[in-house]
Structures are given as C-alpha cells and as structure tokens.
ZANU-122980 format. One record per residue (C-alpha): residue number from 1; x, y, z. Coordinates in nm, 2 decimals, m for minus. Layout:
<nodes>
[node NUM; [X; Y; Z]]
...
</nodes>
This chain:
<nodes>
[node 1; [21.46; 8.60; 8.00]]
[node 2; [21.72; 8.51; 8.23]]
[node 3; [21.74; 8.12; 8.37]]
[node 4; [21.78; 8.26; 8.74]]
[node 5; [21.42; 8.38; 8.71]]
[node 6; [21.27; 8.03; 8.61]]
[node 7; [21.48; 7.87; 8.91]]
[node 8; [21.34; 8.13; 9.13]]
[node 9; [20.98; 8.03; 8.98]]
[node 10; [21.05; 7.69; 9.02]]
[node 11; [21.14; 7.72; 9.37]]
[node 12; [20.79; 7.87; 9.48]]
[node 13; [20.64; 7.63; 9.29]]
[node 14; [20.83; 7.36; 9.47]]
[node 15; [20.75; 7.52; 9.82]]
[node 16; [20.38; 7.52; 9.84]]
[node 17; [20.10; 7.27; 9.79]]
[node 18; [19.86; 7.53; 9.68]]
[node 19; [19.78; 7.42; 9.33]]
[node 20; [19.61; 7.84; 9.32]]
[node 21; [19.96; 7.94; 9.42]]
[node 22; [20.17; 7.69; 9.18]]
[node 23; [19.94; 7.86; 8.87]]
[node 24; [20.03; 8.19; 8.98]]
[node 25; [20.38; 8.18; 9.02]]
[node 26; [20.38; 7.96; 8.70]]
[node 27; [20.16; 8.27; 8.52]]
[node 28; [20.38; 8.54; 8.68]]
[node 29; [20.70; 8.35; 8.54]]
[node 30; [20.50; 8.34; 8.16]]
[node 31; [20.43; 8.71; 8.14]]
[node 32; [20.82; 8.82; 8.23]]
[node 33; [20.89; 8.63; 7.91]]
[node 34; [20.92; 8.74; 7.56]]
[node 35; [20.75; 8.64; 7.25]]
[node 36; [21.06; 8.44; 7.15]]
[node 37; [21.13; 8.27; 7.46]]
[node 38; [20.72; 8.18; 7.54]]
[node 39; [20.78; 7.81; 7.39]]
[node 40; [21.11; 7.75; 7.58]]
[node 41; [20.94; 7.89; 7.90]]
[node 42; [20.67; 7.66; 7.91]]
[node 43; [20.90; 7.32; 7.82]]
[node 44; [21.10; 7.44; 8.09]]
[node 45; [20.82; 7.51; 8.36]]
[node 46; [20.68; 7.18; 8.25]]
[node 47; [21.03; 7.02; 8.37]]
[node 48; [21.14; 6.95; 8.04]]
[node 49; [21.39; 7.04; 7.71]]
[node 50; [21.22; 7.10; 7.40]]
[node 51; [21.50; 6.89; 7.29]]
[node 52; [21.37; 6.46; 7.27]]
[node 53; [21.74; 6.38; 7.30]]
[node 54; [22.06; 6.51; 7.42]]
[node 55; [22.26; 6.22; 7.44]]
[node 56; [22.33; 6.35; 7.82]]
[node 57; [22.24; 6.15; 8.16]]
[node 58; [22.34; 6.14; 8.50]]
[node 59; [22.68; 6.03; 8.45]]
[node 60; [22.74; 6.34; 8.17]]
[node 61; [22.68; 6.57; 8.46]]
[node 62; [22.84; 6.48; 8.78]]
[node 63; [23.16; 6.66; 8.72]]
[node 64; [23.11; 6.97; 8.68]]
[node 65; [23.31; 7.29; 8.65]]
[node 66; [23.25; 7.59; 8.95]]
[node 67; [22.94; 7.71; 8.94]]
[node 68; [22.94; 8.15; 8.84]]
[node 69; [22.86; 8.36; 9.11]]
[node 70; [22.60; 8.62; 8.94]]
[node 71; [22.35; 8.47; 8.73]]
[node 72; [22.41; 8.54; 8.37]]
[node 73; [22.25; 8.29; 8.13]]
[node 74; [21.95; 8.35; 7.91]]
[node 75; [21.64; 8.12; 7.85]]
[node 76; [21.70; 8.14; 7.47]]
[node 77; [22.11; 8.10; 7.51]]
[node 78; [22.00; 7.74; 7.77]]
[node 79; [21.75; 7.65; 7.47]]
[node 80; [22.03; 7.70; 7.16]]
[node 81; [22.33; 7.54; 7.38]]
[node 82; [22.10; 7.23; 7.45]]
[node 83; [21.97; 7.21; 7.05]]
[node 84; [22.41; 7.24; 7.01]]
[node 85; [22.45; 6.98; 7.21]]
[node 86; [22.18; 6.73; 7.05]]
[node 87; [22.30; 6.80; 6.73]]
[node 88; [22.66; 6.66; 6.82]]
[node 89; [22.75; 6.36; 6.64]]
[node 90; [22.99; 6.10; 6.49]]
[node 91; [23.38; 6.06; 6.60]]
[node 92; [23.50; 6.28; 6.89]]
[node 93; [23.10; 6.32; 6.98]]
[node 94; [23.17; 6.23; 7.33]]
[node 95; [23.45; 6.50; 7.39]]
[node 96; [23.26; 6.80; 7.15]]
[node 97; [22.95; 6.68; 7.41]]
[node 98; [23.18; 6.71; 7.73]]
[node 99; [23.32; 7.03; 7.64]]
[node 100; [22.96; 7.20; 7.60]]
[node 101; [22.88; 7.06; 7.90]]
[node 102; [23.14; 7.24; 8.06]]
[node 103; [23.07; 7.57; 7.88]]
[node 104; [22.74; 7.58; 7.98]]
[node 105; [22.73; 7.48; 8.31]]
[node 106; [23.05; 7.71; 8.38]]
[node 107; [22.81; 7.99; 8.31]]
[node 108; [22.57; 7.90; 8.56]]
[node 109; [22.53; 7.95; 8.94]]
[node 110; [22.51; 7.68; 9.18]]
[node 111; [22.13; 7.67; 9.20]]
[node 112; [22.08; 7.67; 8.84]]
[node 113; [22.37; 7.38; 8.76]]
[node 114; [22.12; 7.21; 9.02]]
[node 115; [21.80; 7.28; 8.82]]
[node 116; [21.98; 7.22; 8.47]]
[node 117; [22.10; 6.90; 8.58]]
[node 118; [21.72; 6.83; 8.74]]
[node 119; [21.57; 6.93; 8.39]]
[node 120; [21.82; 6.66; 8.15]]
[node 121; [21.74; 6.39; 8.39]]
[node 122; [21.35; 6.48; 8.41]]
[node 123; [21.38; 6.54; 8.78]]
[node 124; [21.25; 6.85; 8.80]]
[node 125; [21.03; 6.78; 9.11]]
[node 126; [20.88; 7.14; 9.16]]
[node 127; [20.50; 6.98; 9.16]]
[node 128; [20.44; 7.19; 8.84]]
[node 129; [20.25; 6.91; 8.64]]
[node 130; [20.10; 6.93; 8.30]]
[node 131; [19.76; 7.04; 8.43]]
[node 132; [19.91; 7.37; 8.59]]
[node 133; [20.10; 7.49; 8.37]]
[node 134; [19.80; 7.43; 8.11]]
[node 135; [19.61; 7.67; 8.34]]
[node 136; [19.91; 7.89; 8.34]]
[node 137; [19.85; 7.97; 7.98]]
[node 138; [19.51; 8.00; 8.01]]
[node 139; [19.58; 8.28; 8.23]]
[node 140; [19.82; 8.40; 8.04]]
[node 141; [19.66; 8.40; 7.72]]
[node 142; [19.33; 8.48; 7.84]]
[node 143; [19.16; 8.19; 7.68]]
[node 144; [18.95; 7.93; 7.84]]
[node 145; [19.12; 7.67; 8.05]]
[node 146; [18.91; 7.42; 7.85]]
[node 147; [19.02; 7.49; 7.53]]
[node 148; [19.39; 7.52; 7.64]]
[node 149; [19.28; 7.13; 7.79]]
[node 150; [19.11; 7.00; 7.46]]
[node 151; [19.40; 7.11; 7.23]]
[node 152; [19.70; 7.00; 7.47]]
[node 153; [19.49; 6.64; 7.41]]
[node 154; [19.45; 6.66; 7.06]]
[node 155; [19.79; 6.79; 7.00]]
[node 156; [19.99; 6.61; 7.16]]
[node 157; [20.12; 6.82; 7.40]]
[node 158; [20.06; 7.12; 7.63]]
[node 159; [20.38; 7.29; 7.43]]
[node 160; [20.18; 7.31; 7.09]]
[node 161; [19.87; 7.42; 7.31]]
[node 162; [20.06; 7.71; 7.43]]
[node 163; [20.23; 7.86; 7.11]]
[node 164; [19.87; 7.82; 6.95]]
[node 165; [19.72; 7.99; 7.27]]
[node 166; [19.99; 8.28; 7.23]]
[node 167; [19.97; 8.31; 6.88]]
[node 168; [19.61; 8.29; 6.78]]
[node 169; [19.40; 8.28; 7.09]]
[node 170; [19.12; 8.08; 7.17]]
[node 171; [19.03; 8.04; 6.77]]
[node 172; [19.39; 7.88; 6.72]]
[node 173; [19.30; 7.64; 7.00]]
[node 174; [18.95; 7.57; 6.83]]
[node 175; [19.13; 7.51; 6.50]]
[node 176; [19.32; 7.18; 6.66]]
[node 177; [19.11; 6.90; 6.63]]
[node 178; [19.18; 6.50; 6.63]]
[node 179; [19.35; 6.45; 6.30]]
[node 180; [19.44; 6.08; 6.14]]
[node 181; [19.82; 6.06; 6.14]]
[node 182; [19.89; 6.30; 6.44]]
[node 183; [19.86; 6.11; 6.75]]
[node 184; [19.72; 6.24; 7.08]]
[node 185; [19.75; 6.20; 7.46]]
[node 186; [19.67; 5.85; 7.60]]
[node 187; [19.33; 5.88; 7.86]]
[node 188; [19.52; 5.77; 8.19]]
[node 189; [19.33; 5.53; 8.48]]
[node 190; [19.35; 5.63; 8.86]]
[node 191; [19.40; 5.38; 9.06]]
[node 192; [19.21; 5.16; 9.32]]
[node 193; [19.32; 4.88; 9.58]]
[node 194; [19.05; 4.60; 9.47]]
[node 195; [18.81; 4.60; 9.22]]
[node 196; [18.52; 4.58; 9.50]]
[node 197; [18.67; 5.00; 9.60]]
[node 198; [18.64; 5.01; 9.19]]
[node 199; [18.33; 4.93; 9.15]]
[node 200; [18.18; 5.15; 9.44]]
[node 201; [18.36; 5.41; 9.28]]
[node 202; [18.15; 5.37; 8.99]]
[node 203; [17.83; 5.42; 9.20]]
[node 204; [17.69; 5.08; 9.09]]
[node 205; [17.63; 5.11; 8.73]]
[node 206; [17.74; 4.84; 8.52]]
[node 207; [18.11; 4.89; 8.41]]
[node 208; [18.34; 4.74; 8.16]]
[node 209; [18.66; 4.54; 8.33]]
[node 210; [18.95; 4.53; 8.07]]
[node 211; [19.25; 4.30; 8.14]]
[node 212; [19.52; 4.50; 8.18]]
[node 213; [19.80; 4.36; 7.96]]
[node 214; [20.16; 4.38; 8.08]]
[node 215; [20.28; 4.49; 7.75]]
[node 216; [20.37; 4.84; 7.56]]
[node 217; [20.08; 5.10; 7.47]]
[node 218; [20.04; 5.17; 7.15]]
[node 219; [19.80; 5.41; 6.96]]
[node 220; [19.75; 5.29; 6.55]]
[node 221; [19.70; 5.53; 6.32]]
[node 222; [19.53; 5.46; 5.97]]
[node 223; [19.48; 5.66; 5.66]]
[node 224; [19.42; 5.41; 5.37]]
[node 225; [19.76; 5.22; 5.31]]
[node 226; [19.95; 5.49; 5.57]]
[node 227; [19.97; 5.32; 5.89]]
[node 228; [20.16; 5.54; 6.23]]
[node 229; [20.16; 5.33; 6.56]]
[node 230; [20.33; 5.53; 6.83]]
[node 231; [20.37; 5.43; 7.22]]
[node 232; [20.24; 5.60; 7.49]]
[node 233; [20.53; 5.87; 7.48]]
[node 234; [20.43; 5.91; 7.13]]
[node 235; [20.74; 5.82; 6.97]]
[node 236; [20.70; 5.67; 6.64]]
[node 237; [20.79; 5.27; 6.64]]
[node 238; [20.58; 5.19; 6.35]]
[node 239; [20.86; 5.03; 6.08]]
[node 240; [20.95; 4.82; 6.41]]
[node 241; [20.65; 4.66; 6.43]]
[node 242; [20.56; 4.54; 6.02]]
[node 243; [20.29; 4.23; 6.22]]
[node 244; [20.12; 4.58; 6.33]]
[node 245; [20.11; 4.74; 6.06]]
[node 246; [19.98; 4.44; 5.90]]
[node 247; [19.68; 4.38; 6.11]]
[node 248; [19.60; 4.75; 6.09]]
[node 249; [19.53; 4.72; 5.68]]
[node 250; [19.33; 4.40; 5.71]]
[node 251; [19.08; 4.59; 5.89]]
[node 252; [18.73; 4.65; 5.76]]
[node 253; [18.79; 5.01; 5.74]]
[node 254; [19.02; 5.29; 5.57]]
[node 255; [19.06; 5.54; 5.88]]
[node 256; [19.07; 5.52; 6.23]]
[node 257; [19.27; 5.55; 6.52]]
[node 258; [19.31; 5.30; 6.76]]
[node 259; [19.40; 5.23; 7.15]]
[node 260; [19.56; 4.95; 7.25]]
[node 261; [19.85; 4.73; 7.35]]
[node 262; [20.12; 4.54; 7.22]]
[node 263; [20.23; 4.23; 7.36]]
[node 264; [20.51; 3.96; 7.27]]
[node 265; [20.36; 3.62; 7.36]]
[node 266; [20.53; 3.25; 7.42]]
[node 267; [20.44; 2.97; 7.21]]
[node 268; [20.13; 2.88; 7.37]]
[node 269; [19.98; 3.24; 7.42]]
[node 270; [20.06; 3.36; 7.75]]
[node 271; [20.23; 3.68; 7.77]]
[node 272; [20.61; 3.72; 7.75]]
[node 273; [20.75; 3.93; 8.08]]
[node 274; [20.76; 4.32; 8.02]]
[node 275; [21.09; 4.33; 7.96]]
[node 276; [21.12; 4.11; 7.68]]
[node 277; [20.83; 4.31; 7.51]]
[node 278; [21.02; 4.62; 7.55]]
[node 279; [21.35; 4.48; 7.41]]
[node 280; [21.15; 4.35; 7.11]]
[node 281; [20.97; 4.63; 7.02]]
[node 282; [21.30; 4.86; 7.04]]
[node 283; [21.44; 4.70; 6.71]]
[node 284; [21.25; 4.55; 6.43]]
[node 285; [21.29; 4.14; 6.47]]
[node 286; [21.33; 3.92; 6.73]]
[node 287; [20.96; 3.77; 6.77]]
[node 288; [20.61; 3.84; 6.64]]
[node 289; [20.43; 4.15; 6.83]]
[node 290; [20.05; 4.07; 6.89]]
[node 291; [19.82; 4.40; 6.89]]
[node 292; [19.49; 4.38; 7.17]]
[node 293; [19.29; 4.71; 7.13]]
[node 294; [19.03; 4.82; 7.35]]
[node 295; [18.93; 5.16; 7.24]]
[node 296; [18.87; 5.38; 6.93]]
[node 297; [18.87; 5.75; 6.90]]
[node 298; [18.81; 5.76; 6.50]]
[node 299; [18.64; 5.57; 6.24]]
[node 300; [18.63; 5.69; 5.88]]
[node 301; [18.58; 6.10; 5.93]]
[node 302; [18.35; 6.02; 6.26]]
[node 303; [18.52; 6.16; 6.55]]
[node 304; [18.41; 5.92; 6.86]]
[node 305; [18.64; 6.10; 7.16]]
[node 306; [18.33; 6.24; 7.24]]
[node 307; [18.11; 5.96; 7.21]]
[node 308; [18.01; 5.75; 7.58]]
[node 309; [18.23; 5.41; 7.64]]
[node 310; [17.93; 5.20; 7.51]]
[node 311; [17.93; 5.37; 7.20]]
[node 312; [18.30; 5.33; 7.14]]
[node 313; [18.31; 4.97; 7.27]]
[node 314; [18.03; 4.90; 7.00]]
[node 315; [18.22; 5.06; 6.71]]
[node 316; [18.51; 4.88; 6.81]]
[node 317; [18.40; 4.52; 6.85]]
[node 318; [18.26; 4.59; 6.49]]
[node 319; [18.56; 4.69; 6.37]]
[node 320; [18.84; 4.48; 6.50]]
[node 321; [18.81; 4.08; 6.58]]
[node 322; [18.78; 3.93; 6.89]]
[node 323; [19.13; 3.79; 6.91]]
[node 324; [19.26; 4.14; 6.87]]
[node 325; [19.08; 4.28; 7.16]]
[node 326; [19.15; 4.28; 7.53]]
[node 327; [18.95; 4.03; 7.76]]
[node 328; [18.64; 4.21; 7.86]]
[node 329; [18.33; 4.16; 8.08]]
[node 330; [18.05; 4.40; 8.10]]
[node 331; [17.90; 4.39; 8.48]]
[node 332; [17.77; 4.54; 8.78]]
[node 333; [17.83; 4.23; 9.02]]
[node 334; [18.14; 4.19; 9.25]]
[node 335; [18.14; 3.84; 9.25]]
[node 336; [18.14; 3.82; 8.89]]
[node 337; [18.39; 4.13; 8.86]]
[node 338; [18.61; 3.91; 9.12]]
[node 339; [18.63; 3.59; 8.90]]
[node 340; [18.69; 3.79; 8.59]]
[node 341; [19.03; 3.94; 8.78]]
[node 342; [19.13; 3.61; 8.91]]
[node 343; [19.14; 3.49; 8.58]]
[node 344; [19.30; 3.71; 8.40]]
[node 345; [19.55; 3.72; 8.67]]
[node 346; [19.57; 3.35; 8.61]]
[node 347; [19.66; 3.38; 8.24]]
[node 348; [19.95; 3.60; 8.30]]
[node 349; [19.82; 3.95; 8.28]]
[node 350; [19.91; 4.23; 8.52]]
[node 351; [19.55; 4.35; 8.71]]
[node 352; [19.23; 4.49; 8.50]]
[node 353; [19.08; 4.85; 8.44]]
[node 354; [18.75; 4.93; 8.55]]
[node 355; [18.56; 5.17; 8.30]]
[node 356; [18.28; 5.36; 8.33]]
[node 357; [18.06; 5.29; 8.02]]
[node 358; [17.94; 5.68; 8.03]]
[node 359; [18.19; 5.86; 8.00]]
[node 360; [18.41; 5.98; 7.71]]
[node 361; [18.76; 5.94; 7.59]]
[node 362; [18.98; 6.20; 7.84]]
[node 363; [19.30; 6.23; 7.65]]
[node 364; [19.55; 6.31; 7.83]]
[node 365; [19.39; 6.33; 8.16]]
[node 366; [19.41; 6.08; 8.47]]
[node 367; [19.01; 6.10; 8.57]]
[node 368; [18.79; 5.89; 8.77]]
[node 369; [18.63; 5.73; 8.43]]
[node 370; [18.87; 5.42; 8.43]]
[node 371; [19.05; 5.27; 8.71]]
[node 372; [19.30; 5.03; 8.72]]
[node 373; [19.36; 4.73; 8.98]]
[node 374; [19.67; 4.59; 9.05]]
[node 375; [19.79; 4.31; 9.29]]
[node 376; [20.07; 4.47; 9.48]]
[node 377; [20.40; 4.30; 9.57]]
[node 378; [20.61; 4.40; 9.92]]
[node 379; [20.93; 4.29; 10.01]]
[node 380; [21.15; 4.35; 10.33]]
[node 381; [21.44; 4.51; 10.18]]
[node 382; [21.77; 4.63; 10.30]]
[node 383; [21.93; 4.99; 10.21]]
[node 384; [22.28; 4.94; 10.06]]
[node 385; [22.38; 5.32; 9.93]]
[node 386; [22.21; 5.62; 9.87]]
[node 387; [22.23; 5.90; 9.65]]
[node 388; [22.17; 6.29; 9.71]]
[node 389; [21.88; 6.45; 9.57]]
[node 390; [21.89; 6.73; 9.30]]
[node 391; [21.59; 6.99; 9.22]]
[node 392; [21.37; 7.03; 9.53]]
[node 393; [21.54; 6.74; 9.65]]
[node 394; [21.88; 6.96; 9.70]]
[node 395; [22.07; 6.83; 10.01]]
[node 396; [21.86; 6.52; 10.08]]
[node 397; [21.95; 6.16; 10.09]]
[node 398; [21.71; 6.03; 9.80]]
[node 399; [21.75; 5.78; 9.61]]
[node 400; [21.79; 5.45; 9.77]]
[node 401; [22.00; 5.12; 9.69]]
[node 402; [21.80; 4.82; 9.77]]
[node 403; [21.94; 4.48; 9.85]]
[node 404; [21.76; 4.12; 9.94]]
[node 405; [21.99; 3.90; 10.15]]
[node 406; [22.19; 3.61; 9.98]]
[node 407; [22.29; 3.25; 10.13]]
[node 408; [22.65; 3.35; 10.23]]
[node 409; [22.52; 3.67; 10.43]]
[node 410; [22.58; 3.92; 10.23]]
[node 411; [22.31; 4.14; 9.99]]
[node 412; [22.23; 4.11; 9.66]]
[node 413; [22.12; 4.47; 9.51]]
[node 414; [21.80; 4.45; 9.31]]
[node 415; [21.75; 4.83; 9.18]]
[node 416; [21.71; 5.20; 9.32]]
[node 417; [21.37; 5.40; 9.41]]
[node 418; [21.32; 5.77; 9.57]]
[node 419; [20.92; 5.72; 9.46]]
[node 420; [20.72; 5.73; 9.82]]
[node 421; [20.90; 5.93; 10.01]]
[node 422; [20.76; 6.26; 10.25]]
[node 423; [20.94; 6.58; 10.28]]
[node 424; [20.97; 6.42; 10.63]]
[node 425; [21.07; 6.08; 10.54]]
[node 426; [21.38; 6.24; 10.33]]
[node 427; [21.47; 6.47; 10.64]]
[node 428; [21.50; 6.14; 10.85]]
[node 429; [21.70; 5.92; 10.61]]
[node 430; [21.94; 6.18; 10.54]]
[node 431; [22.02; 6.20; 10.91]]
[node 432; [21.98; 5.81; 10.93]]
[node 433; [22.20; 5.69; 10.66]]
[node 434; [22.48; 5.98; 10.75]]
[node 435; [22.51; 5.84; 11.06]]
[node 436; [22.54; 5.46; 10.84]]
[node 437; [22.81; 5.63; 10.61]]
[node 438; [23.11; 5.38; 10.51]]
[node 439; [23.22; 5.59; 10.21]]
[node 440; [23.14; 5.79; 9.94]]
[node 441; [23.18; 5.75; 9.54]]
[node 442; [23.06; 6.07; 9.36]]
[node 443; [22.69; 6.16; 9.46]]
[node 444; [22.65; 5.83; 9.62]]
[node 445; [22.66; 5.73; 10.02]]
[node 446; [22.73; 5.35; 10.10]]
[node 447; [22.60; 5.27; 10.45]]
[node 448; [22.61; 4.97; 10.64]]
[node 449; [22.36; 4.75; 10.56]]
[node 450; [22.13; 4.78; 10.83]]
[node 451; [21.81; 4.95; 10.74]]
[node 452; [21.52; 4.74; 10.63]]
[node 453; [21.28; 4.93; 10.45]]
[node 454; [20.91; 4.77; 10.35]]
[node 455; [20.92; 4.82; 9.93]]
[node 456; [20.63; 4.76; 9.73]]
[node 457; [20.63; 4.71; 9.32]]
[node 458; [20.44; 4.56; 9.07]]
[node 459; [20.59; 4.28; 8.92]]
[node 460; [20.96; 4.14; 8.83]]
[node 461; [21.21; 4.14; 8.55]]
[node 462; [21.53; 4.01; 8.43]]
[node 463; [21.83; 4.17; 8.44]]
[node 464; [22.15; 4.20; 8.36]]
[node 465; [22.20; 4.50; 8.52]]
[node 466; [22.23; 4.35; 8.87]]
[node 467; [22.43; 4.03; 8.99]]
[node 468; [22.06; 3.88; 9.10]]
[node 469; [21.95; 3.85; 8.76]]
[node 470; [21.63; 4.02; 8.90]]
[node 471; [21.52; 4.39; 8.91]]
[node 472; [21.20; 4.58; 9.09]]
[node 473; [20.93; 4.73; 8.83]]
[node 474; [20.81; 5.03; 8.96]]
[node 475; [20.93; 5.02; 9.33]]
[node 476; [20.83; 5.26; 9.59]]
[node 477; [20.85; 5.32; 9.94]]
[node 478; [20.58; 5.21; 10.19]]
[node 479; [20.79; 5.25; 10.53]]
[node 480; [21.09; 5.17; 10.75]]
[node 481; [21.12; 4.84; 10.96]]
[node 482; [21.29; 4.96; 11.27]]
[node 483; [21.14; 4.66; 11.41]]
[node 484; [21.31; 4.46; 11.19]]
[node 485; [21.70; 4.34; 11.14]]
[node 486; [21.93; 4.33; 10.85]]
[node 487; [21.91; 3.92; 10.93]]
[node 488; [21.51; 3.91; 10.89]]
[node 489; [21.53; 4.09; 10.55]]
[node 490; [21.36; 3.84; 10.25]]
[node 491; [21.65; 3.65; 10.04]]
[node 492; [21.68; 3.64; 9.70]]
[node 493; [21.58; 3.31; 9.69]]
[node 494; [21.22; 3.45; 9.81]]
[node 495; [21.27; 3.72; 9.55]]
[node 496; [21.32; 3.45; 9.27]]
[node 497; [21.06; 3.27; 9.36]]
[node 498; [20.81; 3.53; 9.26]]
[node 499; [20.94; 3.57; 8.99]]
</nodes>
C-alpha cells in the first residue's frame, strides 16, 4: 500500500464532519492494506507512529530536502525507516538521524512530507479519533464494535485490539481481559462550567464528588510483591516512585489495580505546582510523592470494571486508608456540593470531578458518568508571532505566540497555543497576521504586537524557557479582541500575581 493512499484518506477524513463518512473512509483504507501492513495502517490512521520514541521533533523537520515529484513510498517502507531512526544512538547519532530523515523525506511528495511531519510531531489533525478507527476496524474485521472497544480498553490500545480482530476475530477479542500487570486505558471525564451544571446532568441523583488533584494520573498494579506504576499514557514509572510501591505493598491485599493521582506536597501538606510534580516523577529522588486513589478496577481475582461506582468505592474504602484516598463527598444537595468545591480550591487543588454512582468504569472513554469542573482563568494577551500550520492546517497561520505587557512598554512571552481555533478563525488570522508581518524565521512569522486575544487557561507554572518566569497551562483561544488595543492587554505583573 502506498503512503499516498493513506495521505489521501487523511485528507478525505479531514474534509468531512460526518462521523459515518470518516469511518467509511478509514475502513476503505484498511481494506486496501495487505495483511502485513494492517498494524502500521491502523497506527497511522490514528495519527501515531508505532515507535514510542524516534528522537525527532519539529526542529529536526524544518529544513527538509526538495519533495519528490511522484509518490513511490510504501507504508511498510516508512515504518521500517522510522524503526531504523528510533534505533540510532551514541556518538554521531545526530548526523546519522539527519541523514536518515533526508533520505526518507527526499522520497516523499510535498503532501506526504507535510503529513509525515504531522505524524512525527503528533499534529495529524484529521478528526480521526480512536473511536472512529475502532469503528473502521469493526467494519473491516466484521466483528461487533462493542467487542473492539472493550478489547482496546483492556489491552491499553486500539492497535492491539485491531491486531486481535484481524488475526482471530471476535474470539480473539473476547480473550483480551483485564490482567493485573497489564495497564488499561484510564476512564476520562467530560466537562461542565460549574458544579450546578454537572449535578443537573446527573438528573438530581446523589453523586460522588472527588477533589481533582493537580498531579499526574497513575495506575497501580500489584501482584503479590510485584508492583507496576504507570502514567495516563501507560508509561512505566515504577522505578521513579519507590514510595508509591511501598504504599501499594502495605495494603491488605495481594492482587489489585488502583486508579489515582501522584502528588508532590509541601511540608504543610499543600500541593506543589504541577510542574514540580511532573519534574519529580520524571526521575527518581528529589522529594516524596504521595499517591491518592479514587477508584479500584480489580481486587484479589475479582474484576470490578462492570460494577457500579458505589460498589467500587465501597471496595476502595475498605482497601485504602483515608490518608491515601482523594477527598470526597456524596450528596445531591447543591449547597453542599458548592461548599466542597470551595474547600477543595482553598486547599490548593484544581477543581472537582462529579461522578455518577451507578456507572461502570468505562476505560479509555470520556463519557457523561464523570464530569470535571475546574475554574477557568482568562487573560487578554498580545500576539507576538504565528507559526504556519501542518496537516489539516497546512497553508494557514496557526500556533500563536502570546505576550503580556511589561513595565517598559514591551511584551513578555508566556507561551503558545493553537487550541480553540475554528476554520473561520484560522482563515481570518492568516489574513490578519500576514498584514502585521515584520519578519520570518523558518516557519515562524513575526508580527507587530497589535492584536489582542482573549485566552482561557487552567493555571500557571514556573518556566525557565520564557523570560517572564511563568507559562500558561492548557491555553486556548476564546476570541480576538478588536475592541482593545495592545496597551490595554494584561501585564506580566498581573500574571505573576495570579501565580
């Protein structure tokens, strides 16, 4: 199968908003693939490489060779090339990696180059989420979609479920169960603007409201003395968190799977900034990380995934001491819920998660059974530069550089974002910022600091990358403010005060 066929599929998926049409286009591509290509095709259709790390990033893909005139690359050839690149290490590796990139991208057409760049950097924004790839796999393998979804969540990946579906059909999918020691995709939460809206979605029933800690998601598996700790993305960090391993071994059971958060605390028990927790969990040592659990998926040969939330919480409470559980209140009263939210925020946490006590654990899915509520902060900032987009944003100015005013009348950069932009906004800002252009540096267009944009963000973190010493977390565009001049934008002092 030619890479050009996948690129064409990606473009077709990007061009339609119809979920059914997306799934049909993906299924058509799967049917064209040979048996030995299916695994790679499934991964690429989902916008990911099969290699966990390649050593490549945006910088290494900015100065590419001239594109080929005609498509010739096969899907398997591309996979093998990235496999070879991922194995490069040691002295001279940078030069070897660069040579391999030149060889691969020099054989790709212009469309293929842009698409491969997006694949490497995680920016293939074609609207083909895992759920739609799963629909396509079910259609082509002629198996129930529910079987594919369940296998994907229990195996920890859509790719593993696809391989099972194509190799052994429904029987192979059914054989994939929860195994202690094999991570599963975590259940995710949808969002609501406030706790009242979340309670309304729960139809007035009593709910569990958990404190939402600003740490890293962890899943802890114990099988007697063997303990595994993985992140939300299923990366193994067991060796970096010996204190979590010790706590897991102290619990009164031999086999279990727990879902929770890991958090670095101050001496008085308040949470440290997320950035510090993230840095600490990236390496062993440097402070004690405390685990806080909020769900249990398995206990001593009893799978709990399909049990209702109230049953799982009862098991959790009996297994885990309160000091290692997240704060929780069970209520159907709005005043009680709002007071819990206020207390949680005052304790330094980022919000709450409202949970339907009747729902099962829907691993790997973002359903209505869990609803997160976090306060949204906003700033009026100035656009300092813009980057050309890739993938479906090819030809548009996309990623904007954001700055706050400083005391000298200049601007201090706080970060970048491409989140929250509609196609109409991308088209508008491309015209707008080309009109403000002052210079270019590769794919970056520098502009006069005149356009104000209202940015929503979840919090701030310390930063050595930006001169202001702080950076925005999860920034996204709300709207452009044509009613404000750059002199009315928020100042760096205002931002630091929020931190």
